[in-house]
C-alpha positions as CSV (number, residue, x, y, z in Angstrom):
1,X,-124.1,-4.4,43.6
2,X,-120.9,-3.3,42.1
3,X,-118.7,-5.8,41.3
4,X,-115.3,-6.3,39.8
5,X,-113.6,-9.5,38.4
6,X,-110.0,-9.6,38.1
7,X,-108.4,-12.3,35.9
8,X,-110.2,-13.3,32.3
9,X,-108.7,-17.0,31.7
10,X,-111.2,-19.6,30.9
11,X,-112.9,-20.0,34.6
12,X,-112.9,-16.0,35.2
13,X,-114.8,-15.6,31.8
14,X,-117.3,-18.5,32.4
15,X,-117.5,-16.6,36.0
16,X,-117.8,-13.5,35.6
17,X,-120.3,-13.7,32.7
18,X,-122.8,-15.4,35.1
19,X,-122.4,-12.9,37.6
20,X,-123.1,-10.3,34.7
21,X,-126.3,-12.1,33.5
22,X,-128.0,-11.5,37.2
23,X,-127.8,-8.0,36.0
24,X,-125.2,-6.7,38.3
25,X,-122.8,-3.8,37.5
26,X,-119.7,-5.9,36.5
27,X,-116.2,-4.4,36.2
28,X,-113.4,-6.2,34.4
29,X,-109.6,-6.1,34.7
30,X,-106.9,-8.5,32.9
31,X,-103.6,-8.0,31.5
32,X,-105.0,-8.4,27.9
33,X,-108.3,-6.8,27.0
34,X,-109.1,-9.0,24.3
35,X,-110.3,-11.8,26.9
36,X,-112.8,-9.2,27.9
37,X,-114.2,-8.4,24.4
38,X,-117.6,-10.1,24.8
39,X,-118.6,-9.4,28.2
40,X,-117.9,-5.7,27.5
41,X,-120.5,-5.9,24.7
42,X,-122.8,-7.8,26.8
43,X,-122.5,-4.9,29.5
44,X,-119.2,-5.1,31.7
45,X,-117.2,-2.3,32.2
46,X,-113.6,-2.5,31.9
47,X,-110.8,-1.1,33.9
48,X,-107.3,-0.3,33.0
49,X,-105.8,-1.3,36.7
50,X,-107.0,-3.6,39.6
51,X,-107.2,-0.7,41.2
52,X,-109.6,1.2,39.1
53,X,-111.5,-2.1,39.2
54,X,-112.1,-2.3,42.7
55,X,-112.2,1.6,43.7
56,X,-116.0,1.5,43.5
57,X,-116.5,-2.1,44.3
58,X,-118.3,-3.8,47.0
59,X,-117.0,-7.2,46.2
60,X,-113.7,-8.1,43.9
61,X,-113.4,-11.2,42.8
62,X,-110.0,-12.5,41.5
63,X,-109.3,-15.5,39.5
64,X,-105.4,-16.1,38.8
65,X,-102.7,-18.3,38.0
66,X,-100.5,-18.5,41.0
67,X,-99.6,-16.5,44.6
68,X,-97.5,-14.2,42.9
69,X,-100.1,-13.1,40.7
70,X,-102.5,-12.7,43.1
71,X,-100.3,-10.7,45.5
72,X,-99.2,-9.1,42.2
73,X,-103.0,-7.5,41.5
74,X,-103.7,-7.2,45.4
75,X,-100.6,-5.4,46.6
76,X,-98.8,-4.0,43.8
77,X,-98.9,-0.8,41.9
78,X,-102.2,0.0,41.3
79,X,-103.0,-3.2,43.2
80,X,-106.9,-3.6,44.3
81,X,-106.4,-3.7,48.2
82,X,-105.6,0.4,48.6
83,X,-108.5,1.6,46.1
84,X,-111.2,-1.3,47.5
85,X,-113.6,0.6,49.8
86,X,-114.1,0.4,53.5
87,X,-116.1,-2.8,54.1
88,X,-115.3,-4.4,51.1
89,X,-114.7,-7.8,50.5
90,X,-112.2,-9.7,48.1
91,X,-113.1,-12.9,47.2
92,X,-110.0,-14.9,46.2
93,X,-110.9,-18.1,44.1
94,X,-107.6,-18.8,43.0
95,X,-105.6,-22.0,44.1
96,X,-103.0,-20.5,46.4
97,X,-101.2,-21.4,49.3
98,X,-103.2,-21.3,52.5
99,X,-100.4,-19.3,53.8
100,X,-100.5,-16.5,50.8
101,X,-104.4,-16.0,52.1
102,X,-103.4,-15.7,55.8
103,X,-100.9,-12.8,54.7
104,X,-103.6,-11.2,52.1
105,X,-106.2,-11.6,54.7
106,X,-104.1,-9.8,57.7
107,X,-103.5,-7.2,55.0
108,X,-107.1,-6.7,54.2
109,X,-107.9,-6.3,58.0
110,X,-105.2,-3.3,58.2
111,X,-107.4,-1.4,55.6
112,X,-110.7,-2.3,56.9
113,X,-111.9,-4.4,54.2
114,X,-112.5,-8.4,54.3
115,X,-110.8,-11.5,52.5
116,X,-112.5,-14.4,51.9
117,X,-110.9,-17.6,50.0
118,X,-113.3,-19.4,47.9
119,X,-111.6,-21.7,45.7
120,X,-113.4,-23.9,43.0
121,X,-113.9,-26.9,41.6
122,X,-115.1,-28.1,38.0
123,X,-114.1,-27.4,34.4
124,X,-114.6,-24.4,32.4
125,X,-117.7,-26.0,30.8
126,X,-118.9,-26.3,34.5
127,X,-118.0,-22.9,35.5
128,X,-119.8,-21.7,31.9
129,X,-122.8,-23.5,33.5
130,X,-123.3,-22.1,36.9
131,X,-122.4,-25.7,38.6
132,X,-118.9,-25.0,40.3
133,X,-118.6,-26.6,43.6
134,X,-117.3,-23.9,45.8
135,X,-115.0,-24.2,49.0
136,X,-115.0,-21.0,51.6
137,X,-113.3,-19.9,54.5
138,X,-113.1,-16.3,56.2
139,X,-114.7,-13.6,58.1
140,X,-118.3,-14.9,58.5
141,X,-120.0,-11.6,58.0
142,X,-118.1,-11.6,54.6
143,X,-119.0,-14.8,53.7
144,X,-122.6,-14.2,54.3
145,X,-122.6,-11.3,52.4
146,X,-121.1,-12.6,49.4
147,X,-123.2,-16.1,49.5
148,X,-126.0,-14.8,47.2
149,X,-123.2,-14.3,44.4
150,X,-121.7,-17.3,45.1
151,X,-125.0,-19.1,44.3
152,X,-125.1,-17.7,41.0
153,X,-121.6,-19.1,40.0
154,X,-122.2,-22.3,41.6
155,X,-124.2,-25.4,42.7
156,X,-123.4,-26.1,46.2
157,X,-121.1,-23.9,48.9
158,X,-119.1,-25.6,51.4
159,X,-117.8,-23.9,54.9
160,X,-114.4,-24.6,56.2
161,X,-114.9,-22.1,59.5
162,X,-113.0,-19.0,59.3
163,X,-109.2,-19.8,59.1
164,X,-109.2,-18.3,55.8
165,X,-106.4,-20.5,54.5
166,X,-108.4,-23.6,55.3
167,X,-110.5,-23.4,52.3
168,X,-107.1,-23.5,50.4
169,X,-105.8,-26.8,51.9
170,X,-109.1,-28.1,50.6
171,X,-108.3,-27.1,47.4
172,X,-104.8,-28.9,47.3
173,X,-106.3,-32.0,48.7
174,X,-108.9,-32.0,46.4
175,X,-106.8,-32.0,43.1
176,X,-104.5,-34.6,44.7
177,X,-107.5,-36.8,45.0
178,X,-108.0,-36.1,41.1
179,X,-104.4,-36.4,40.9
180,X,-104.3,-39.9,42.4
181,X,-107.4,-41.1,40.2
182,X,-105.7,-40.2,37.3
183,X,-102.5,-41.9,37.7
184,X,-105.0,-45.2,39.4
185,X,-106.5,-45.2,36.4
186,X,-103.7,-44.7,33.8
187,X,-102.3,-47.9,35.4
188,X,-104.8,-49.8,35.6
189,X,-106.2,-49.2,31.7
190,X,-102.6,-49.7,30.9
191,X,-101.9,-53.0,32.9
192,X,-105.9,-54.3,30.6
193,X,-104.1,-52.8,27.4
194,X,-100.8,-54.9,28.2
195,X,-103.2,-57.8,28.7
196,X,-105.0,-57.4,25.4
197,X,-108.0,-55.9,27.0
198,X,-110.0,-52.4,25.4
199,X,-108.7,-49.9,27.8
200,X,-112.2,-48.0,26.5
201,X,-113.8,-51.1,27.6
202,X,-112.5,-51.0,31.1
203,X,-113.4,-47.6,31.7
204,X,-116.9,-48.0,30.6
205,X,-117.3,-50.9,33.2
206,X,-115.8,-49.2,36.0
207,X,-117.1,-46.0,35.2
208,X,-121.0,-47.1,35.5
209,X,-120.1,-49.2,38.3
210,X,-117.6,-49.5,41.2
211,X,-116.0,-45.9,40.5
212,X,-119.7,-44.0,38.8
213,X,-118.4,-40.9,39.6
214,X,-117.6,-37.9,37.8
215,X,-113.7,-37.9,37.9
216,X,-113.7,-41.3,37.1
217,X,-115.9,-40.6,33.8
218,X,-114.7,-37.3,32.6
219,X,-110.8,-37.6,33.2
220,X,-111.6,-41.5,33.0
221,X,-112.7,-41.1,29.3
222,X,-109.8,-39.0,28.3
223,X,-107.2,-41.6,29.8
224,X,-108.7,-44.6,28.2
225,X,-109.1,-42.9,24.6
226,X,-105.6,-41.3,25.6
227,X,-106.9,-37.9,23.8
228,X,-106.4,-34.9,26.5
229,X,-108.4,-32.4,24.6
230,X,-110.1,-30.0,25.5
231,X,-107.6,-28.2,28.1
232,X,-109.3,-27.7,31.3
233,X,-105.9,-26.7,33.0
234,X,-102.5,-27.5,31.9
235,X,-99.7,-29.7,33.3
236,X,-97.7,-26.5,34.5
237,X,-100.8,-25.0,36.5
238,X,-101.5,-28.2,38.3
239,X,-97.8,-29.3,38.7
240,X,-98.0,-25.8,40.5
241,X,-100.9,-26.9,43.1
242,X,-98.9,-30.2,43.8
243,X,-96.2,-28.5,45.2
244,X,-98.2,-26.3,46.8
245,X,-99.6,-29.4,48.3
246,X,-96.0,-30.9,49.4
247,X,-95.1,-27.6,51.0
248,X,-98.4,-28.0,53.3
249,X,-97.8,-31.6,53.7
250,X,-94.0,-30.8,54.8
251,X,-95.0,-27.7,57.2
252,X,-97.3,-30.0,59.0
253,X,-95.2,-33.1,58.9
254,X,-98.0,-35.3,56.9
255,X,-96.3,-38.0,54.5
256,X,-97.8,-38.0,51.3
257,X,-96.0,-40.4,49.3
258,X,-98.9,-40.5,46.5
259,X,-98.3,-36.8,46.3
260,X,-94.8,-37.0,45.3
261,X,-96.1,-39.6,42.6
262,X,-98.5,-37.2,41.1
263,X,-95.7,-34.7,41.3
264,X,-93.1,-36.3,39.6
265,X,-95.3,-37.3,36.8
266,X,-96.5,-33.6,35.7
267,X,-92.9,-32.6,36.4
268,X,-92.2,-35.1,33.4
269,X,-94.9,-33.7,31.3
270,X,-93.6,-30.6,32.0
271,X,-89.8,-30.7,31.6
272,X,-90.7,-32.4,28.0
273,X,-92.6,-29.5,26.9
274,X,-95.7,-31.1,26.6
275,X,-97.9,-28.3,27.4
276,X,-101.4,-28.0,24.8
277,X,-102.8,-31.2,26.4
278,X,-105.1,-31.1,30.2
279,X,-103.4,-32.1,32.7
280,X,-104.7,-35.6,33.0
281,X,-102.2,-36.1,30.0
282,X,-99.8,-37.1,32.6
283,X,-101.4,-40.4,32.4
284,X,-99.3,-40.6,29.3
285,X,-95.7,-41.5,31.4
286,X,-97.6,-44.7,32.4
287,X,-98.0,-45.8,29.0
288,X,-94.8,-44.8,28.0
289,X,-93.2,-46.5,30.9
290,X,-95.2,-49.5,30.1
291,X,-93.5,-49.3,26.6
292,X,-96.5,-48.4,24.8
293,X,-96.1,-45.0,23.6
294,X,-97.8,-41.7,24.2
295,X,-101.0,-40.7,22.1
296,X,-101.2,-37.3,23.1
Protein backbone atom coordinates (compact mmCIF):
# COMPACT_ATOMS: atom_id res chain seq x y z
CA UNK A 1 0.00 0.00 0.00
CA UNK A 2 1.18 3.53 -0.74
CA UNK A 3 1.14 5.59 2.47
CA UNK A 4 1.91 9.25 3.00
CA UNK A 5 2.76 10.54 6.46
CA UNK A 6 2.66 14.26 7.20
CA UNK A 7 4.06 15.60 10.47
CA UNK A 8 7.25 14.21 11.99
CA UNK A 9 7.29 15.29 15.60
CA UNK A 10 8.14 12.69 18.21
CA UNK A 11 4.85 10.87 17.68
CA UNK A 12 4.78 11.10 13.90
CA UNK A 13 8.32 9.81 13.53
CA UNK A 14 7.56 6.78 15.71
CA UNK A 15 4.28 5.99 13.98
CA UNK A 16 5.63 6.35 10.45
CA UNK A 17 8.60 4.20 11.43
CA UNK A 18 6.29 1.35 12.40
CA UNK A 19 4.41 1.63 9.12
CA UNK A 20 7.72 1.55 7.26
CA UNK A 21 8.86 -1.60 9.08
CA UNK A 22 5.93 -3.49 7.55
CA UNK A 23 7.25 -2.90 4.03
CA UNK A 24 4.62 -0.45 2.88
CA UNK A 25 5.77 2.36 0.62
CA UNK A 26 5.91 5.41 2.90
CA UNK A 27 6.33 8.97 1.63
CA UNK A 28 7.08 11.68 4.19
CA UNK A 29 6.51 15.40 4.48
CA UNK A 30 7.56 17.68 7.32
CA UNK A 31 8.49 21.34 7.47
CA UNK A 32 12.00 20.30 8.48
CA UNK A 33 13.57 17.49 6.45
CA UNK A 34 16.18 16.85 9.16
CA UNK A 35 13.59 15.02 11.25
CA UNK A 36 13.13 12.49 8.45
CA UNK A 37 16.75 11.54 7.83
CA UNK A 38 16.73 8.27 9.80
CA UNK A 39 13.46 7.22 8.16
CA UNK A 40 14.76 8.08 4.70
CA UNK A 41 17.83 5.96 5.42
CA UNK A 42 15.46 3.09 6.30
CA UNK A 43 13.71 3.33 2.93
CA UNK A 44 11.07 6.06 3.18
CA UNK A 45 10.62 8.55 0.37
CA UNK A 46 10.62 12.34 0.70
CA UNK A 47 8.10 14.84 -0.67
CA UNK A 48 8.61 18.61 -0.82
CA UNK A 49 4.94 19.43 -0.21
CA UNK A 50 1.86 17.79 1.35
CA UNK A 51 0.35 17.59 -2.14
CA UNK A 52 3.36 15.75 -3.51
CA UNK A 53 3.26 13.30 -0.58
CA UNK A 54 -0.44 12.57 -1.19
CA UNK A 55 -0.39 12.44 -4.98
CA UNK A 56 0.03 8.66 -5.25
CA UNK A 57 -1.18 7.67 -1.79
CA UNK A 58 -3.89 5.21 -0.89
CA UNK A 59 -3.85 6.51 2.69
CA UNK A 60 -2.46 9.76 4.14
CA UNK A 61 -1.76 10.02 7.87
CA UNK A 62 -1.43 13.44 9.45
CA UNK A 63 0.01 14.07 12.93
CA UNK A 64 0.38 17.82 13.43
CA UNK A 65 0.18 20.19 16.38
CA UNK A 66 -3.20 21.86 16.09
CA UNK A 67 -6.24 22.74 13.98
CA UNK A 68 -4.55 25.48 11.96
CA UNK A 69 -1.59 23.25 11.09
CA UNK A 70 -3.96 20.49 9.96
CA UNK A 71 -5.99 22.87 7.84
CA UNK A 72 -2.81 24.23 6.27
CA UNK A 73 -1.44 20.83 5.21
CA UNK A 74 -4.91 19.72 4.05
CA UNK A 75 -6.46 22.77 2.41
CA UNK A 76 -3.49 25.07 1.91
CA UNK A 77 -1.49 25.61 -1.24
CA UNK A 78 -0.22 23.02 -1.97
CA UNK A 79 -2.30 20.92 0.42
CA UNK A 80 -2.96 17.21 0.36
CA UNK A 81 -6.67 17.36 -0.46
CA UNK A 82 -6.36 18.51 -4.07
CA UNK A 83 -3.74 15.83 -4.78
CA UNK A 84 -5.14 12.80 -2.96
CA UNK A 85 -6.50 10.38 -5.59
CA UNK A 86 -10.22 9.64 -5.71
CA UNK A 87 -11.02 6.96 -3.13
CA UNK A 88 -8.01 7.89 -1.01
CA UNK A 89 -8.32 8.15 2.78
CA UNK A 90 -6.99 10.84 5.09
CA UNK A 91 -6.42 9.56 8.64
CA UNK A 92 -6.06 12.47 11.06
CA UNK A 93 -4.30 11.49 14.30
CA UNK A 94 -3.97 15.03 15.66
CA UNK A 95 -5.75 16.33 18.77
CA UNK A 96 -8.12 18.88 17.27
CA UNK A 97 -11.62 20.30 17.55
CA UNK A 98 -14.46 17.96 16.53
CA UNK A 99 -15.85 20.79 14.40
CA UNK A 100 -12.61 20.94 12.42
CA UNK A 101 -12.88 17.21 11.74
CA UNK A 102 -16.46 17.61 10.55
CA UNK A 103 -15.53 20.51 8.27
CA UNK A 104 -12.59 18.64 6.75
CA UNK A 105 -14.69 15.49 6.28
CA UNK A 106 -17.19 17.53 4.26
CA UNK A 107 -14.37 18.92 2.08
CA UNK A 108 -13.08 15.40 1.46
CA UNK A 109 -16.52 14.18 0.49
CA UNK A 110 -16.68 16.82 -2.22
CA UNK A 111 -13.42 15.44 -3.63
CA UNK A 112 -14.67 11.82 -3.42
CA UNK A 113 -12.09 10.99 -0.79
CA UNK A 114 -12.63 10.01 2.86
CA UNK A 115 -11.56 11.50 6.18
CA UNK A 116 -11.26 9.41 9.35
CA UNK A 117 -10.58 10.90 12.77
CA UNK A 118 -8.09 8.71 14.64
CA UNK A 119 -6.53 10.50 17.64
CA UNK A 120 -4.18 8.43 19.79
CA UNK A 121 -3.27 7.95 23.44
CA UNK A 122 0.32 7.24 24.47
CA UNK A 123 3.69 8.89 24.93
CA UNK A 124 6.40 8.81 22.22
CA UNK A 125 8.03 5.69 23.66
CA UNK A 126 4.65 3.93 23.50
CA UNK A 127 4.26 5.04 19.88
CA UNK A 128 7.72 3.71 19.08
CA UNK A 129 6.74 0.32 20.50
CA UNK A 130 3.55 0.27 18.39
CA UNK A 131 1.43 0.18 21.55
CA UNK A 132 -0.79 3.25 21.18
CA UNK A 133 -4.48 3.21 22.02
CA UNK A 134 -6.47 4.51 19.05
CA UNK A 135 -9.92 6.11 18.84
CA UNK A 136 -11.63 6.33 15.47
CA UNK A 137 -14.80 7.72 13.92
CA UNK A 138 -16.02 8.38 10.42
CA UNK A 139 -16.95 6.50 7.26
CA UNK A 140 -17.37 2.76 8.00
CA UNK A 141 -15.86 1.54 4.72
CA UNK A 142 -12.83 3.78 5.14
CA UNK A 143 -12.34 2.57 8.71
CA UNK A 144 -12.41 -1.03 7.53
CA UNK A 145 -9.76 -0.33 4.87
CA UNK A 146 -7.33 1.33 7.27
CA UNK A 147 -7.68 -1.18 10.10
CA UNK A 148 -4.63 -3.29 9.09
CA UNK A 149 -2.52 -0.11 9.21
CA UNK A 150 -3.87 0.88 12.62
CA UNK A 151 -2.87 -2.52 13.95
CA UNK A 152 0.74 -1.67 13.04
CA UNK A 153 0.82 1.42 15.24
CA UNK A 154 -1.49 0.52 18.13
CA UNK A 155 -2.45 -2.20 20.56
CA UNK A 156 -6.18 -1.52 20.35
CA UNK A 157 -8.73 0.44 18.32
CA UNK A 158 -11.98 1.80 19.75
CA UNK A 159 -14.69 2.86 17.32
CA UNK A 160 -17.07 5.71 18.13
CA UNK A 161 -19.36 5.62 15.13
CA UNK A 162 -19.91 7.60 11.96
CA UNK A 163 -19.89 11.15 13.39
CA UNK A 164 -16.32 12.02 12.46
CA UNK A 165 -16.01 14.46 15.38
CA UNK A 166 -16.83 11.84 18.02
CA UNK A 167 -13.31 10.44 18.34
CA UNK A 168 -11.98 13.97 18.85
CA UNK A 169 -14.40 14.50 21.74
CA UNK A 170 -13.17 11.25 23.30
CA UNK A 171 -9.55 12.35 22.91
CA UNK A 172 -10.22 15.70 24.59
CA UNK A 173 -12.10 13.93 27.38
CA UNK A 174 -9.19 11.53 27.86
CA UNK A 175 -6.66 14.34 28.17
CA UNK A 176 -9.01 16.04 30.63
CA UNK A 177 -9.07 12.87 32.77
CA UNK A 178 -5.27 12.71 32.74
CA UNK A 179 -5.09 16.38 33.69
CA UNK A 180 -7.45 15.83 36.62
CA UNK A 181 -5.33 12.89 37.79
CA UNK A 182 -2.19 15.05 37.64
CA UNK A 183 -3.84 17.81 39.66
CA UNK A 184 -5.20 15.32 42.21
CA UNK A 185 -1.84 13.62 42.69
CA UNK A 186 -0.08 16.97 42.96
CA UNK A 187 -2.45 18.09 45.70
CA UNK A 188 -2.27 14.77 47.55
CA UNK A 189 1.52 14.47 47.45
CA UNK A 190 1.92 18.11 48.45
CA UNK A 191 -0.41 17.57 51.40
CA UNK A 192 1.76 14.64 52.44
CA UNK A 193 4.98 16.62 52.10
CA UNK A 194 3.58 19.49 54.15
CA UNK A 195 2.88 16.97 56.89
CA UNK A 196 6.29 15.31 56.85
CA UNK A 197 5.46 12.37 54.58
CA UNK A 198 7.72 11.37 51.70
CA UNK A 199 6.04 12.07 48.34
CA UNK A 200 7.56 9.04 46.65
CA UNK A 201 6.42 6.71 49.44
CA UNK A 202 2.85 7.90 48.90
CA UNK A 203 3.13 7.37 45.15
CA UNK A 204 4.53 3.86 45.61
CA UNK A 205 1.61 2.85 47.80
CA UNK A 206 -1.18 4.43 45.76
CA UNK A 207 0.15 3.38 42.34
CA UNK A 208 0.45 -0.24 43.43
CA UNK A 209 -2.90 -0.48 45.27
CA UNK A 210 -5.90 1.83 44.84
CA UNK A 211 -4.65 3.49 41.65
CA UNK A 212 -2.63 0.79 39.88
CA UNK A 213 -3.04 2.29 36.43
CA UNK A 214 -0.53 3.63 33.86
CA UNK A 215 -1.45 7.28 34.42
CA UNK A 216 -0.86 7.03 38.17
CA UNK A 217 2.28 4.95 37.77
CA UNK A 218 3.93 7.04 35.05
CA UNK A 219 2.76 10.60 35.62
CA UNK A 220 2.64 9.92 39.35
CA UNK A 221 6.35 9.11 39.41
CA UNK A 222 7.12 12.45 37.75
CA UNK A 223 4.96 14.30 40.29
CA UNK A 224 6.35 12.41 43.29
CA UNK A 225 9.94 13.08 42.24
CA UNK A 226 9.13 16.55 40.83
CA UNK A 227 11.20 15.71 37.79
CA UNK A 228 9.26 16.30 34.60
CA UNK A 229 11.47 14.64 32.02
CA UNK A 230 11.42 13.27 29.39
CA UNK A 231 8.97 15.57 27.64
CA UNK A 232 6.05 13.73 26.06
CA UNK A 233 3.98 16.85 25.35
CA UNK A 234 4.64 20.41 26.47
CA UNK A 235 2.36 22.48 28.73
CA UNK A 236 1.54 24.80 25.82
CA UNK A 237 0.41 21.93 23.61
CA UNK A 238 -1.94 20.42 26.21
CA UNK A 239 -3.20 23.86 27.22
CA UNK A 240 -4.48 24.02 23.63
CA UNK A 241 -6.29 20.73 24.21
CA UNK A 242 -7.93 22.00 27.41
CA UNK A 243 -9.06 25.13 25.56
CA UNK A 244 -10.70 22.94 22.92
CA UNK A 245 -12.30 20.84 25.67
CA UNK A 246 -13.84 23.92 27.27
CA UNK A 247 -15.10 25.14 23.88
CA UNK A 248 -16.88 21.83 23.31
CA UNK A 249 -18.26 21.98 26.86
CA UNK A 250 -19.60 25.48 26.26
CA UNK A 251 -21.17 24.51 22.95
CA UNK A 252 -22.90 21.51 24.52
CA UNK A 253 -23.84 23.35 27.76
CA UNK A 254 -21.72 21.01 29.90
CA UNK A 255 -20.38 22.42 33.19
CA UNK A 256 -16.73 21.36 33.62
CA UNK A 257 -15.28 23.12 36.68
CA UNK A 258 -12.33 20.73 36.91
CA UNK A 259 -11.56 21.44 33.26
CA UNK A 260 -11.18 25.11 34.15
CA UNK A 261 -8.81 24.23 37.00
CA UNK A 262 -6.51 22.21 34.73
CA UNK A 263 -6.63 24.91 32.05
CA UNK A 264 -5.71 27.63 34.54
CA UNK A 265 -2.83 25.59 36.01
CA UNK A 266 -1.44 25.03 32.52
CA UNK A 267 -1.95 28.71 31.73
CA UNK A 268 0.11 29.70 34.78
CA UNK A 269 2.93 27.37 33.70
CA UNK A 270 2.90 28.65 30.12
CA UNK A 271 2.74 32.29 31.28
CA UNK A 272 5.96 31.73 33.25
CA UNK A 273 7.63 30.54 30.03
CA UNK A 274 8.27 27.08 31.45
CA UNK A 275 8.31 25.06 28.25
CA UNK A 276 11.15 22.59 28.67
CA UNK A 277 9.13 20.14 30.80
CA UNK A 278 6.44 17.54 30.28
CA UNK A 279 2.95 18.94 30.66
CA UNK A 280 2.61 17.13 33.99
CA UNK A 281 4.94 19.83 35.25
CA UNK A 282 1.93 22.04 35.87
CA UNK A 283 1.80 20.06 39.13
CA UNK A 284 4.54 22.44 40.25
CA UNK A 285 1.92 25.17 40.58
CA UNK A 286 0.44 23.20 43.49
CA UNK A 287 3.82 22.99 45.25
CA UNK A 288 4.42 26.69 44.73
CA UNK A 289 1.00 27.66 46.07
CA UNK A 290 1.73 25.57 49.17
CA UNK A 291 4.95 27.45 49.79
CA UNK A 292 7.25 24.58 48.85
CA UNK A 293 8.72 26.01 45.67
CA UNK A 294 8.98 24.13 42.41
CA UNK A 295 11.47 21.56 41.25
CA UNK A 296 11.29 21.41 37.46
